[in-house]
C-alpha positions as CSV (number, residue, x, y, z in Angstrom):
1,M,99.9,124.7,111.4
2,Q,103.5,124.3,112.1
3,I,104.6,120.8,113.5
4,R,106.9,120.9,116.7
5,P,109.6,118.4,116.6
6,R,109.7,115.4,118.9
7,K,111.9,115.9,122.0
8,R,114.5,113.4,120.5
9,M,113.9,114.5,116.9
10,G,112.4,111.3,115.8
11,F,115.6,109.0,116.7
12,L,113.8,106.9,119.2
13,L,111.5,105.7,116.4
14,I,114.5,105.1,114.2
15,A,116.2,103.2,116.8
16,L,113.3,100.9,117.3
17,S,112.7,100.2,113.6
18,P,115.3,97.5,113.2
19,L,113.3,95.5,115.7
20,F,110.8,94.9,112.7
21,L,113.4,94.5,109.9
22,F,116.1,92.2,111.0
23,N,114.0,89.0,110.7
24,P,114.4,87.0,107.5
25,D,111.2,86.0,105.5
26,I,109.9,82.5,105.3
27,A,109.0,82.1,101.7
28,V,106.6,85.0,101.4
29,F,105.6,85.2,105.2
30,D,107.0,87.9,107.4
31,L,106.6,87.1,111.0
32,L,107.5,90.8,112.0
33,P,106.0,92.9,109.0
34,D,108.6,95.2,107.6
35,V,105.8,97.6,106.8
36,I,105.9,98.7,110.4
37,G,109.7,99.2,110.5
38,Y,109.5,101.4,107.5
39,M,106.5,103.4,108.9
40,M,108.5,104.0,112.2
41,L,111.5,105.2,110.0
42,S,109.2,107.5,107.9
43,M,107.7,108.9,111.0
44,G,111.2,109.3,112.7
45,L,112.4,111.2,109.7
46,S,109.2,113.6,109.7
47,S,111.2,116.4,111.5
48,L,114.7,115.6,110.3
49,S,113.8,115.8,106.6
50,Y,113.3,119.4,107.0
51,L,116.9,120.0,107.9
52,N,118.8,118.9,104.9
53,H,118.3,117.4,101.6
54,H,119.6,114.0,102.4
55,F,117.0,113.5,105.1
56,E,114.3,114.7,102.9
57,E,115.4,112.2,100.2
58,S,115.7,109.4,102.8
59,A,112.3,110.1,103.9
60,K,110.8,110.1,100.4
61,R,112.4,106.5,99.7
62,F,111.1,105.1,103.0
63,H,107.8,106.3,102.1
64,R,107.9,104.3,99.0
65,M,109.2,101.3,101.0
66,V,106.0,101.5,103.1
67,A,104.1,101.1,99.9
68,I,106.2,98.4,98.5
69,S,105.9,96.4,101.9
70,A,102.1,96.9,102.0
71,A,101.9,95.6,98.4
72,R,103.9,92.6,99.4
73,L,101.5,91.8,102.1
74,A,98.7,92.1,99.6
75,F,100.6,89.9,97.1
76,V,100.5,87.2,100.0
77,V,96.6,87.4,100.2
78,V,96.4,87.2,96.3
79,L,98.9,84.4,96.1
80,F,96.8,82.0,98.5
81,G,93.4,83.3,97.7
82,L,93.4,83.9,94.0
83,V,96.3,81.7,92.5
84,N,95.8,78.1,91.7
85,S,98.1,75.7,93.6
86,T,99.7,74.4,90.5
87,D,100.8,78.0,89.5
88,R,101.5,79.1,93.1
89,P,105.3,78.1,93.3
90,T,106.2,79.9,90.0
91,T,104.1,83.0,91.3
92,M,105.9,82.9,94.5
93,L,109.4,83.1,92.6
94,L,108.2,85.9,90.3
95,G,106.6,87.9,93.2
96,N,109.8,87.5,95.4
97,F,112.2,88.4,92.6
98,V,110.0,91.5,91.5
99,F,109.5,92.7,95.1
100,G,113.3,92.1,95.9
101,V,114.5,94.1,93.0
102,L,112.0,97.0,94.0
103,E,113.1,97.0,97.7
104,L,116.9,97.1,96.7
105,M,116.4,100.0,94.3
106,T,114.6,101.8,96.9
107,L,116.0,100.8,100.2
108,L,119.6,101.1,99.3
109,P,119.6,104.7,98.6
110,A,117.2,105.4,101.4
111,Y,119.7,104.0,104.0
112,S,122.6,105.8,102.1
113,H,120.8,109.1,102.3
114,L,120.0,108.7,106.0
115,F,123.7,108.1,107.1
116,E,124.8,110.8,104.8
117,G,122.3,113.2,106.3
118,L,123.6,112.2,109.7
119,I,127.1,113.0,108.5
120,Y,126.2,116.4,107.0
121,A,124.0,117.5,110.0
122,G,126.9,116.7,112.2
123,S,129.5,118.7,110.3
124,R,127.1,121.6,110.1
125,V,126.3,122.0,113.6
126,G,129.8,121.1,114.6
127,V,129.1,118.3,117.0
128,G,128.0,114.7,116.8
129,K,130.7,112.3,118.6
130,S,128.2,109.4,118.1
131,V,128.3,110.1,114.2
132,F,132.0,110.7,113.7
133,R,133.5,108.3,116.3
134,P,136.1,105.9,114.9
135,T,135.0,102.4,114.4
136,A,136.7,99.3,115.7
137,A,139.3,97.7,113.4
138,A,139.8,101.0,111.7
139,K,142.5,99.8,109.5
140,L,140.4,96.8,108.3
141,W,137.5,99.0,107.4
142,S,139.5,101.5,105.7
143,L,140.5,98.4,103.3
144,I,137.0,97.5,102.9
145,I,135.6,100.8,102.0
146,K,138.9,101.8,100.2
147,R,139.0,105.3,101.3
148,K,139.9,107.6,104.3
149,S,137.2,109.5,106.2
150,E,136.4,112.6,104.3
151,F,134.8,114.2,107.3
152,D,137.1,114.2,110.2
153,G,140.5,114.6,108.9
154,N,142.1,111.2,109.9
155,T,142.5,107.8,108.6
156,A,139.8,106.4,111.0
157,V,136.5,105.1,109.2
158,T,133.8,106.6,111.1
159,A,130.9,104.4,112.8
160,T,128.5,105.9,110.5
161,E,130.5,104.8,107.5
162,S,131.0,101.2,108.9
163,F,127.4,100.8,109.8
164,S,126.2,102.3,106.5
165,F,128.3,99.6,104.7
166,M,127.0,96.8,107.0
167,T,123.4,97.8,106.4
168,A,123.9,97.7,102.7
169,V,125.3,94.3,103.1
170,F,122.5,93.2,105.3
171,A,119.8,94.4,102.8
172,V,121.3,92.7,99.7
173,L,121.7,89.4,101.7
174,K,118.2,89.5,103.1
175,V,116.7,89.9,99.6
176,T,118.9,87.2,98.2
177,L,118.3,84.5,100.9
178,N,114.6,85.0,100.4
179,V,114.6,84.7,96.5
180,L,117.2,81.9,96.1
181,P,115.3,78.9,97.4
182,E,112.5,79.8,95.1
183,F,114.6,79.3,92.0
184,S,114.5,75.5,92.6
185,V,110.9,75.7,91.0
186,L,112.6,76.0,87.5
187,T,114.0,72.4,87.7
188,E,110.4,71.0,88.4
189,H,109.4,70.6,84.8
190,S,112.9,70.3,83.4
191,D,114.2,67.5,81.5
192,K,117.0,66.9,84.1
193,A,116.6,63.8,86.3
194,I,117.0,65.9,89.6
195,N,113.9,67.7,90.8
196,L,115.3,70.4,93.3
197,Y,111.8,71.6,94.2
198,V,111.1,68.7,96.4
199,Y,113.8,70.0,98.5
200,V,112.5,73.6,98.6
201,W,111.5,73.6,102.4
202,M,115.1,72.4,103.0
203,F,116.5,75.1,101.1
204,R,114.1,77.8,102.7
205,V,114.9,76.5,106.4
206,A,118.8,77.0,105.8
207,A,118.2,80.4,104.3
208,V,116.0,81.2,107.2
209,L,118.8,80.0,109.6
210,L,121.5,81.8,107.9
211,G,119.3,84.9,107.5
212,A,118.6,84.9,111.3
213,V,122.3,84.9,112.2
214,I,123.0,87.7,109.9
215,G,119.9,89.5,110.9
216,I,120.8,89.3,114.7
217,V,124.4,90.6,114.0
218,W,122.8,93.4,112.3
219,L,120.4,94.2,114.9
220,L,122.9,94.4,117.5
221,L,125.1,96.7,115.5
222,A,122.0,98.7,114.7
223,L,120.8,99.1,118.2
224,R,124.4,100.1,119.4
225,Y,124.8,102.7,116.7
226,Y,121.2,104.2,117.0
227,V,121.0,104.2,120.8
228,G,124.6,106.0,120.6
229,V,123.2,108.8,118.5
230,L,119.8,109.0,120.7
231,R,122.1,109.3,123.8
232,D,124.2,112.0,122.2
233,R,122.4,114.8,123.8
234,E,124.7,117.6,122.4
235,F,124.0,116.4,118.8
236,V,120.2,115.9,119.3
237,D,119.9,119.2,121.0
238,A,121.8,120.9,118.3
239,L,119.6,119.7,115.6
240,H,116.5,120.7,117.6
241,A,117.9,124.1,118.0
242,Q,118.5,124.4,114.3
243,Y,115.0,123.1,113.5
244,M,113.4,125.6,115.8
245,R,115.5,128.5,114.5
246,D,115.5,127.8,110.7
247,V,112.4,125.8,110.0
248,Y,109.7,126.3,112.7
249,P,109.0,130.0,111.7
250,N,108.1,129.3,108.1
251,K,104.6,127.8,108.1
252,D,104.4,127.6,104.3
253,L,107.4,125.0,104.3
254,F,105.3,122.6,106.5
255,V,102.2,123.0,104.2
256,A,104.3,122.4,101.1
257,R,106.2,119.4,102.3
258,R,103.3,117.9,104.2
259,Y,101.3,118.1,100.9
260,K,103.7,116.2,98.9
261,L,103.4,113.4,101.4
262,G,99.7,113.5,101.4
263,S,99.3,113.8,97.8
264,F,101.6,110.6,97.4
265,F,99.2,108.6,99.2
266,L,96.1,110.0,97.5
267,L,97.4,109.4,94.1
268,L,98.4,105.9,95.2
269,G,94.9,105.3,96.4
270,M,93.6,106.5,93.2
271,M,95.9,104.1,91.5
272,L,94.7,101.2,93.7
273,S,91.0,102.0,92.8
274,L,91.7,100.4,89.2
275,D,89.7,97.3,88.9
276,L,91.9,94.1,87.7
277,P,89.4,91.3,87.9
278,M,91.0,87.7,87.7
279,D,88.0,85.1,87.5
280,G,85.5,87.5,88.9
281,V,87.7,88.5,92.0
282,N,89.5,92.0,92.0
283,I,93.2,91.5,92.4
284,L,93.5,94.9,93.6
285,P,90.8,95.1,96.5
286,D,89.3,98.5,97.1
287,V,90.2,98.4,100.6
288,L,93.7,99.1,99.7
289,C,92.5,102.2,98.1
290,A,90.6,103.3,101.1
291,F,93.5,102.9,103.4
292,C,95.8,105.0,101.2
293,L,93.1,107.6,100.6
294,A,92.8,107.9,104.5
295,A,96.5,108.1,105.0
296,G,96.4,111.0,102.5
297,V,93.8,112.7,104.3
298,L,95.4,112.2,107.6
299,A,98.6,113.7,106.4
300,L,96.7,117.0,105.4
301,R,94.6,117.0,108.7
302,H,96.3,120.1,110.2
303,Y,95.4,122.1,106.9
304,A,92.1,120.6,106.0
305,P,89.2,121.3,108.6
306,T,86.8,118.8,107.0
307,W,89.3,115.8,107.4
308,K,87.4,114.1,110.1
309,A,84.2,113.6,107.9
310,S,86.4,112.4,105.1
311,V,88.1,109.7,107.3
312,A,84.7,108.5,108.7
313,V,83.4,108.0,105.0
314,L,86.7,106.2,104.0
315,A,86.4,103.8,107.2
316,A,82.9,102.9,105.9
317,Y,84.3,102.4,102.6
318,A,87.1,100.3,103.8
319,L,84.7,98.2,105.5
320,Q,82.4,97.7,102.6
321,S,85.3,96.9,100.3
322,A,86.6,94.3,102.7
323,V,83.1,92.5,102.7
324,E,82.7,92.7,99.0
325,W,86.1,91.2,98.4
326,F,85.4,88.4,100.7
327,W,82.2,87.8,99.0
328,Q,84.0,87.7,95.9
329,I,86.5,85.0,97.1
330,R,83.7,83.1,98.6
331,Y,81.4,83.1,95.5
332,F,84.1,82.3,92.9
333,K,86.8,80.4,94.9
334,I,85.1,78.8,98.0
335,E,81.8,77.8,96.4
336,E,83.6,77.8,92.9
337,Y,80.6,79.4,90.9
338,T,81.2,80.3,87.5
339,A,80.2,83.9,86.2
340,Q,77.5,82.3,84.1
341,A,76.1,80.3,86.9
342,A,73.8,83.1,87.8
343,L,71.8,82.6,84.7
344,N,71.2,78.9,85.5
345,G,70.5,78.3,89.3
346,A,68.5,80.1,91.8
347,E,71.4,80.0,94.5
348,A,74.0,81.4,92.2
349,T,71.4,84.0,91.2
350,N,70.7,85.1,94.7
351,A,74.4,85.4,95.4
352,H,74.9,87.4,92.1
353,I,72.1,89.7,93.5
354,V,74.2,90.1,96.5
355,S,77.3,91.1,94.5
356,I,75.2,93.9,92.7
357,V,73.9,95.3,95.8
358,L,77.5,95.3,97.4
359,S,78.9,96.8,94.3
360,A,76.3,99.5,94.1
361,I,76.8,100.4,97.9
362,G,80.7,100.4,97.2
363,A,80.0,102.8,94.3
364,V,78.3,105.2,96.5
365,L,80.7,105.1,99.1
366,F,83.6,105.6,96.7
367,V,81.9,108.6,95.1
368,L,81.5,109.8,98.6
369,S,85.1,109.2,99.6
370,V,86.6,111.0,96.8
371,L,84.2,114.0,97.3
372,G,85.5,114.0,100.9
373,V,89.2,113.9,99.5
374,L,88.2,116.8,97.2
375,G,86.8,118.7,100.1
376,C,90.1,118.5,101.7
377,L,91.8,119.7,98.9
378,R,89.4,122.6,98.6
379,D,90.3,123.5,102.1
380,V,94.0,123.5,101.2
381,I,93.4,125.6,98.2
382,R,91.5,128.4,99.9
383,L,93.7,128.4,103.1
384,H,97.1,127.8,101.6
385,T,97.6,128.7,98.1
386,G,98.0,132.3,96.4
387,Y,100.5,134.6,98.4
388,E,100.4,136.1,101.6
389,V,101.0,139.9,102.2
390,K,100.5,142.1,105.2
391,H,98.1,144.4,103.8
392,V,95.6,142.9,101.3
393,D,93.8,145.6,98.9
394,M,91.0,144.7,96.5
395,Q,93.3,144.1,93.8
396,T,95.2,141.6,95.6
397,Y,92.3,139.8,96.9
398,G,90.7,139.6,93.4
399,R,94.0,138.0,92.2
400,M,94.0,135.5,95.1
401,N,90.3,134.7,94.5
402,A,90.7,134.0,90.9
403,I,93.5,131.4,91.6
404,H,91.3,129.8,94.3
405,K,88.4,129.6,92.0
406,Q,90.6,128.2,89.0
407,L,92.0,125.4,91.3
408,I,88.6,124.6,92.8
409,R,87.0,124.4,89.5
410,G,89.6,122.1,88.3
411,L,88.3,119.5,90.9
412,W,85.0,119.1,89.0
413,P,86.5,116.9,86.3
414,V,87.7,114.5,89.0
415,L,84.3,114.2,90.5
416,I,82.7,113.8,87.2
417,M,85.2,111.0,86.4
418,T,84.6,109.4,89.7
419,V,81.1,109.2,89.2
420,I,81.5,107.8,85.7
421,C,84.0,105.2,87.1
422,A,81.6,104.1,89.8
423,L,78.6,103.5,87.4
424,G,81.1,101.6,85.2
425,S,82.1,99.4,88.1
426,V,78.4,98.5,88.9
427,A,77.7,97.8,85.4
428,Y,80.6,95.3,85.3
429,T,78.9,93.3,88.0
430,V,75.6,93.4,86.3
431,M,76.9,92.3,83.1
432,L,79.5,89.7,84.4
433,P,77.3,86.5,83.9
434,F,76.8,87.4,80.1
435,S,80.5,87.6,79.5
436,G,82.7,85.1,77.7
437,M,79.7,83.5,75.8
438,G,80.1,85.5,72.6
439,G,77.2,85.8,70.0
440,D,75.2,88.8,70.5
441,W,76.4,92.3,70.9
442,Y,75.7,92.7,74.5
443,R,77.6,89.6,75.3
444,V,80.6,90.9,73.5
445,L,80.2,94.1,75.2
446,A,79.8,92.2,78.7
447,S,83.3,90.4,77.7
448,L,85.0,93.7,77.0
449,W,83.6,95.7,79.7
450,W,86.4,95.1,82.1
451,V,88.8,96.9,79.6
452,I,86.3,99.8,79.4
453,D,86.2,100.0,83.0
454,L,89.9,99.9,83.4
455,F,90.4,102.6,80.8
456,L,88.0,104.8,82.6
457,G,89.9,104.3,85.8
458,V,93.3,105.2,84.1
459,V,91.6,108.4,82.9
460,L,90.6,109.3,86.5
461,V,93.9,108.6,87.8
462,V,95.4,110.9,85.1
463,V,92.9,113.8,85.6
464,F,93.4,113.4,89.5
465,S,97.4,113.5,88.9
466,E,97.0,116.8,86.7
467,K,94.9,118.6,89.1
468,N,97.0,117.4,92.0
469,N,100.1,118.9,90.4
470,D,98.3,122.2,89.9
471,I,97.7,122.6,93.6
472,M,101.3,121.4,94.3
473,E,102.6,124.0,92.1
474,Q,100.7,126.9,93.7
475,L,101.7,125.6,97.2
476,S,105.6,125.6,96.1
477,N,105.2,129.1,94.5
478,R,103.6,130.3,97.7
479,Y,106.5,128.7,99.8
480,M,109.2,130.3,97.6
481,L,107.7,133.7,97.8
482,S,107.5,133.5,101.5
483,G,111.0,132.4,101.5
484,I,112.1,135.3,99.4
485,T,110.0,137.9,101.6
486,Y,111.7,136.3,104.6
487,E,115.1,136.7,103.5
488,A,114.3,140.2,102.2
489,Q,113.3,141.1,105.7
490,T,116.3,139.6,107.5
491,E,118.8,141.3,105.3
């Protein structure tokens, strides 16, 4: 199924995205979640990504920013749900620093490709007053950027170039102001007489106030630029015409591109299914796995008729995972039971039995969820792999059928490993009270079972990734063959 572009080619969503990105973070709290802004950018670029490689690369990196921002939200839950209060300041510094580096490594190229894509698109269609208009204080900008404009033949720096520079500065300052106050924790246990961490909230307030001023200035510039592009009907209509002429007729292009998006979320969901227990609580709650798998299935919904049943099972799995994770936090953190308490007290034993029941239900739902995902992949294989010809003889049909059977047969190892991982997860919950006590062989096995469970999960991710790459290769081959056929027909 080809996807018709939005009337404004997604520029409305792109123009609204800064409303969720301009605000500074307060320590680890984000009042306007950045993940919403990055989702709007990803959705806004969904049609533009077909027009040139800059838009495509920008869309890929904003997809990654969605994942990074979602992981940051999960980090906040882990920080205040699992980490001890004494270790929380250091963990907050480490988390902010790591996520800040990841964001800059992904966000700066994402914005750079977005603006380069606008410039490339404007030069190709021959219009774009909003993209190429000279910016204010052109001579000053020429000194800052240190080069003349390469696109309009004069010395004036374009609004796109100046706003691209301002966006890069804003992104760096936002991350820097968020991380700097947390470095004061390094003086808390030092030999120096001054403990700067006692002033950490003063540093945070100063950083937030400065970040708010910078963010508001960037927001006004962003709205001015994006709204100008949105109101440039000649430019937007030219891109729409290019899309309908060059992109829309080729349905295999849509399948290949959309499968890349869907497979990204599916693989991410499989990675988030790994169990990393810390004091009895999984620091990667399976609800994240369910959401990512659901996002992957929804991305493939136009090409997989069984997607509704898969999403329904994933919704049930997400609900069960959230309940189980809350139960783990209550059992080990709020009521402060130890794993071995289930062997001594009736109340702890009953709570552990509930944990086993929840784990067993989660294992069944996880297997059914993966089975639904594999059903969607089977639909994609049957409907969109192989090659398309006008007259299919028996020999050609036999070759395509062989390709389909080989790809579908490759899904069985994924299902088998899923069942093994599900059983391993239940076994971990059952043996948890016997762990950490040494002595008998089964106690040693219980202590090391989380490593075995993690290893099985890694094998599942590797097997799924391999089979996913096989499907993607066949989709890419079909798209290239259809492209060759189309070019041959038009010559």
